[in-house]
N, C-alpha and C positions, 0 to 999 in steps of 0.2 A: 722192668716192672717186677715188683716183689710179689711172690706167690704166697698166699696164706698157708700157715702150717697145716691146717686141717685138709686143705686141698692137696698139698704135697703128700700127706699120708694116704689119702684116698687114691691118688694116682699110682703111688708105689704098690698099694695093695691090689688094685685091679690088674696091674701089669704083672706082678710077681705071682699072685695067688690064682687069679681068674684067667691069666694068660691072654688078657685083652691086648689087641694091637693099638698102636698109637692113634690111628684114625678113629677106632671105635671109642677109645677113652675121650678123645677131643670132642667127638660128636655127642656122646652121652653126657658129658660134664659141661658142655657149652663153653669150651675154651679152644684156643688156637692150637694147632698141632705143634708149632714151635715151642709153646709153653710146656707141653707134655714132654717133648724131647729134651728141653732144658732141665726139667726136673729129673728125668731119668739119667741124663748125663751127669748132673751134679751129684747124684747118689750112686754113680757107677753101676747102674743096673743095665743089664744087656737089653737092647731094643730088639723086639721080635719083628723082624722084617722078612718079607718074601723075596725071593730072587728076582732081580730086575729083569723085566721082559726085554727082548731085543727091540730097538727103535730104528726107524728109517734114517734117523739123523746120525746114527753111530758111525757110519762110513765117512761122514762129512765133518766130524768133530775136529780132527787135526787141521783140516783146511780152515774151519771157522776160527779155531783158536789162534792159528798163525795170522789170519787176516785181522782179527780183533786186536792182537798184540801190536801189529803195525799201524792199524787205523782204529783206535779204540772208540771213536765217535761215529763210526759208520752206522747208518740206520739199518734196522731189521728188514725194511722193505728192499733195500739195495742188496743186502746179504741173501735174502730169499731169491732174488733174481739171479744172483751169481750161482747159487747152488742148484737152482732149477735148470740153468744151462748145462750143469754137470750131471743131471739125471735125477735130482731130488723131486719127489712127487707129493710130498706132504702138504697139508693145508697151511695157509698163511698165519692164522691165529695160533695154532699149536707151535708153529715155528717161532713166533715172537716170544712165547713163554720159554722155549728152550734157549733162545739166544740171550734172554735176560739172565739166565743162570750162567751162561758162558762168558758174558761180557766182563772184562776185568774191572775191578772196583778201585777207585783212587785210594791211596794210602792215607790213613787218618793223619792229619797234621796237628802237631802239638804247638801251643802258643806260650810265650813267656808273659808273665804279668808285667804290664808297663807301669812304671812309677814315674811321677813328675815332681819337680821341685815346686815349692809354694810360689805362686805368681808367675810361673813359667809358661803355662799353656792353657788355652781355652779351645773347646771344640764347638763348631757351629753347624747347624743344618736346618732345613725346612721340614715341616710335617704337614701333610694334607689331612684335614679333619672334616671333610664333607663340603657342603655348599650352604649359602644363605640366599633366600629369595627376597630381593629388595625391589618392590614394584614389579616391573617387567624383566628385571635383570636377575640372573642367577649367578651370584658371585662365589668364587671358591674361598673357603675359610682356611687360611694358611697360618701356621704357627711358626714363628721364628724362635729358635731355641739356642741358647748359649749356655755351656756348662764349663765351670772352672775345673780343670782336670784334677787338681790336688784336693780341693775341699768338696767337690761335687755340688757346689752351689748352682742353682738353676735360675736362669732368667727366661721368662716366657712372655711373648708379645704376639697378639693376633693381628693379622692384616686381611684385607679382602683381595689381595693379589700377591704375587711373588716377584714383582718388578724390582728393578735395581734400586730405585729410591726407597722402597720399603726395606730392602736388604740392608742398605746403609743406615736407615733410621733405626733398625733393630740393633745394629752395632752401637750406635751413639747412645741410645737409651740403656743398653746393657752396661756400657762403661760407666754411665752416670749412676745406675743402680748399684754397681759394684764399687763405685767411688775409686776407680782405678782401672788400669788397662793391663792385660797380660802381655808378655813379650812375644808370644807366638799364638796365632789363630789357625786352627787346623780345619780344613774343608775337604769334602769329597769333590768330585769333578762336576759340580753344578756350574751352569753358564754364568751365574753371577760372580763366580770366582775365577774359573779357568775358561778362557775362550778357546784355546787350542793347545794340543800336545803334538809336538813334532818329534818323531822318533827317528833319529839318525843311527847310523851303524855304530858309532862310538858311544851313543848315549841318547838322552831325550831332553828336549827343551820345552819349557812351559811358557805360554803367553797368557798373562793375567789380564783380567778386566781392568782397563785404565782407571775407572772410577773407584774400584776397590784399592788400587795402588795409591790413588790420591788420599783415600781415607787412611790407609796404612801410613803414608808419609805424614799425615797430620797428627796421628796418635803415636807414631814411632813403633808400631808393632810389625812383625813379620808374618805375611800370609803364607801358609804352607799347605799344599794339597797332599792328600794321601795317595798311595799308588793305586793304579787302576785295579778294580775288583778286589780291594783290600779294605773292606768296611770295618774289619776288626781293629784297624789302627785308630778308629775314632769310636770305639765301642761305648765310651762314656755317654756321648750324646745320643747314641742309638738306644741305650738302655733308659736314658732320661725321657726320650720320646715315648717309649713303651710305658714308662711310669706315668707320664702325663696322660696318655690315653686311658689307662686303667684307673688311676687315682684321682685325676682332676676332671677330665672331660666326660667320662662315661656317666650318662644320666643327668648331666647338669643342664639347668634351664637358665636362660638369660634373655633380656629384652632387646639389646642391640650390641654392637661391637664394643662400645664404651663400657657397658656393664660387664661384658665378658672379660675385658682387659682389667677392669677393677677387681673382679674376682680372682683373676690370675695373679695379680700382684699380692693380694692377701694370701693366696695359697703358697706362692714362692717364699714369702716371709714367714709363713706359719707352718703348716703341716710339712711341706717339702724341706724346710730348714731344720725342723726338729727330728727328722728321721736319723737313723743310726749311721754314723760315718763308717764306710767299709774298711778303712785302714785301721781303725781302732774302735771296737764296739763300745768302749767306755765314753766316747765323745760323740757329740751330734755334729751334723753338717754345719750348723750355725757356729759352734765353737771352733771347728776347723776353719771356717771362713773368716772368723775374727782374727785368727792367727795368720791366715794367708793374706789378709787385707794389707798388712804392713809391707808385703813384698810386691804388691802391684805397682806398676809405673804410675806416676802422677799425671793427671789429666791436664792438657794444655789450657791456657787461660781463654783463648778464643774458641768459639764454638764452630763446628764444622758446618758449612753451608749445605742444607738439605733441600730437597724438592726436586720434582721431575721437570726437566726443561725440554720442550719439544717445539719444533717449528710447525706452524699451522697456517694454511692458506685460507683467506677470506674470499668467498665467491661473490656473486652479485647481490646476495642478501647479507646483512650485517651480522654474521654469526661465525664463530670459529668452532670447529668440532674437536672435542677432546674426550677420549674414553667413551665413545658412542653417544655423547650428549652435545648439544649446541648451546654456546654461551654468546650473549649479545655483545657487540662492540659498537663504537660510534660509526655512523654511516659514512663518514668521511674517509674511512680506511678500508672500503671494499676493494676487491681485486688487489689485495696486498698480502705479503707474507709476514706474519707476526710471530711473536714468541709467547708460548704458554708456559708459565711456571706454576706448578700445582703441588699441593701437599694433601694431607688427609682432610683439612678443613676448608682451604681456600683454593680458588683457581684465579690466577692473575694473568692478564693479557698485557704484554709489553710491546712497545714499538721502540726498539733500541733499549734505552734506559728509562723511557717514559712509560708510566703505567697508564694504560687506556681504560681498563675495566678490572673490577674485582668482584667475584661471585662466590657464594657458598658452594662447595663442591657437592655435586649430586651423584649418588651411587646408583641411581636408577639407570635405565637404558632408553635411548631415543627420546629424551626429554629436552625441552627448550627452557633454558634459564635466562630470563630477560631482565634488563634494567629499564624501568619505565621511562627514564630520562632519555635513553638512547632511542627508543621508539618514538617519543614525542618530538624529538628534534628531527627525526626522519619525516614524520607527518608534516611538521611545519615547513620543512624544505620542499616537500612535494606540493603543498598548497602554494607556496611562493613560485614554484616551477609552473604550476598551472596558470597563475596570473601572468607570468612572463610569456608562456606560450600563447595566451589570448592576445597580449600586446603585439607579439610578432605577427599573428594572423591578421590583426587589424591593420598593422603597418603595411602588409602586402596588399590587402584588399582596398584599403582607403588610406593612402599616405597622409592625408590631411589630419587623421586622427592623432598623430604624434603631436602636432601643434595644439590641438584641443586639450589633450591630456597635460601638456606642459602648462597651458594657461590655467587649467583647473587645479593643478598642483600648486601653482603660485598663490592661488586663493585659499589653499588649505582644504580643498574638497577631497572626498573619499575616492581615490582613483580606482579602487577595486570595484565599487558599485558602478562607477561611470563606465569602466571597461566592460562589465557584464551587460549593462544596458546597451552599449554600442554593439556588442556581439549579438544581442537579440535583434536589434535593428538590421544588422547585416544578414542574419538568417532570414528575416522577413521581407526585406526590400531589395537585397542584392548589393554587390560591391559598387557598381556605377552610380546608382541612385544615392547610396550612402556617402560616397565621395563628394557628389555635387551638393548634398544637403549640408555636410560638415563645412564645405567651403563657404556656402551662404551664411551659415551660422557664425563662422569666424569673422566674416565681413561685417556682420552686425555686432561683433564683440559679445556674442552669446555662446560661450564655451560650456554648453551643458547638453545632456542628451535630450531634454525636453525641447530645446530650441531646434535640435536636429530633427526630432520627430515632427515638429510643426512645419519645418521646411519640406519634409517628405510629403506630408499631407497637402501642403499648398501646391507643390509641384504636381501631385497626382490630380488635384481638382482642376488645375489649369490645363492639363492635358486631356481632361475628360475621361480618365481611366478609372475602372472600378477599384475599390480597395483590395489590396492583396489578401488572399486567404491562405493561412498556414494549414497545410495538409495534416501535420502532426503538431499539436499544441505542445509547447514546452511543459516540463513537469510542474514548474511553479505556477503556470497558468491553469493547467489541468486541475491542480489542487483547489483552485478558487472556484471552479465550476462544481460546487457541491450541491446536491439536491436540496430544495427548500421544502420543508414540511408545512403543508397547508394547515391553517387553523380550523378547528371544528366550529362550523357555522351554527350549530344547534344552540350555542349559547345566545346568539342573537334572537332566536325564536322565543326564548324565555323572557325577554325584556318586556313585551306587552303584558304578560301575565303578572309580572311583578308590579307594573304600574296599576293594573286593575285591582290588585289586592290592596294597594295603598289608598284607593278612593273611599270616601265615607259612605255609610249605609244610606243616608238621606242626602241626596245631592241638593245643592242650593237651587233655589228657584231662579229662573232666568230673570234678568232685570226687566223692570216694567218699561213698556214703550212710552214715549212722551205723550201718545194720544190718550192713554188711560189716566 
């Protein structure tokens, strides 16, 4: 930190003329003591200090220094326990401050400026930029960033997750935006790139993600991870992410993910491309990229197959679950294992190579996305199933009903209504009576529920039995027993009054009798 010249002069005057000590100057001028010491040391002024008072830790300094030299990361709590066993009686808080001054500091490491050839290398990383609330779902907002190491051209693409399919899609769209592919792609140790590092005595081996290797084989580039805890090796993408946070994302408003990505494309081709090129201040990043574009590898003619492919089990309801949401499938595929192929726009459900369903992808959580045709076919199948169950029950209770339905079907009758009518008779009269009545009706070649009902009534009258009474009326019968509103009879009382009003004022004389 640079100290103002007037402050330097004031510190020197108070120390040399007024004989103020370092702590007094720092307290009165509201600066740190190290600032005062740095000013006095830079001007070769003697620092007025008092003799150090003896400390309880003085006797243990050699032991602490030797221990910290051998074990530099040993905690202050463990060191305090060790010196307490050797007779130290000081407080823990003061001991921590003393150990902090004794602990050896790592030697500052110098770095070389890394330079790359045009079209040689790109650096890739994810950046987390908060969350988006979509319905009930709280989705992470992830930024895929790729930077060409030579020209510093930035590609920026936002996703609602950091899954492998999004990682691969970011590569493909970046290569299309650059109209070429670099020879090397540099990554840190994220799981999308490196699954495992096996450190043997003689060296280390790296197991890459097989999907990333498939992408690299398609575009012919080399995936290369940086060393562990060596983020400086991909400093260009790290600085680009910081630049994105400060220059693009800070204070920006957007309506949805598509709007944000549209703004990101304009920013990458506009403000980010017009910034100064670090290698030559006379050129812009855009000009450096135009020169580097001729060195990028040509893209293959065929596109790389994108999309997340997962296996999904269908339970007893016709839905597959993907990304916490349920998508409908035909009811004929329940209790099956199907394949879900999803991208940002669509969710496709496949049975082998056959596409069973296609839905718009939902980014909400715990939602049901349904195709009306799937549900309607299930409803129709359920209705047909109910009819079959009624026929089965009739066949067990009254076997003659099968012949009655066969004859009715030959005449083109509605078998559904006939089955429902026979089921009502079965519930009212019982299985034995219905079987006998159907047999009599078939003998008279009257294959209809009305004939069966007549036979039931005739048999009841012949046996002198009372008519059966249903304890609980069926729903369709109960609906017919609606209350009848009585008519207002006062209208009839007004009829004589109207007739009286219509009579003339002078009624006609009665006819004369024949005697007169």
